[in-house]
N, C-alpha and C positions, 0 to 999 in steps of 0.2 A: 454193760460199757464195752465197748472191743477194742483192744491191744495188738499192735503189730508185734508178732515172733515172732522169730530162725529157729523153724523146725529138726531138731537136730536127731532126736531119734525118737523111739515108740516102745515101753516094755507092758509086759502082762507082769502082776508080782502075785503069785498064789498063798494067802494066811492061811497056813494050815492047822494053827490054834483058833480059828476064829470059823466051821464049818466049813473050810474051804473058801473062804471070799478070794476072788477073785477080784484086782484092783489093775487095772488101766490107766497109767499116766506115761506121761512124756516129756521131755529133756529138750528145755526150751531157752534160745537168747531174746528178749526183751530187744526189741528196738522200737521209738519215736520219728515218728511221721514231721516230713522242714516241712517247712510253712505251711504252719496249723494243721495238714492233713488237707490243702488244697490243690490238685490236682495239677500234672507238669504243663504248659501248655507247648512243649516241645508233642509231646507223646501222649497226654493224658493220665497219666497216671501217677498216683500220690507216691510220690519220696522216701525213703524210711534208713534212719544211721542209726547204731545201736548208741545204746539210751549209756550218757553217765554215770550214772549211778549203775545200773545194771553189773549183773556177777557173771561169772564165765557162761555158768547156765543155771536155771534154775527154774522143778521138776513143779507139773502141774498136769491136773487128773483132766483128762481127754475129753471128758463132759459137754465144759465147756468149751472146745474146739469149734469154730462156726466154716472155716473149711478150709482151703488154700485158696489162694489169690490168686496170684501167677507162681510159675515154677521155673525161676531164669537162674541160667547156672551161676556159680559165684565169678567164674573167672570170662563172664560176658558183659561186653559194656554193652551202648544201645545211646 
């Protein structure tokens, strides 16, 4: 299952106690799709909003991150 999120930061964490293991993690804000994820008739994009139950940010492993969908500056409105 894919969940929308706002990427805040990417980190590499070295664990020197475990044969120099390197973990790649991301700080994200979890989002939820509006209108059951159905694309808008106006612009054809899915509209997302902050989840009501979301924390300020969540740390996740970058492995499952599928990729960027749209990169739109926060202040821009369309």
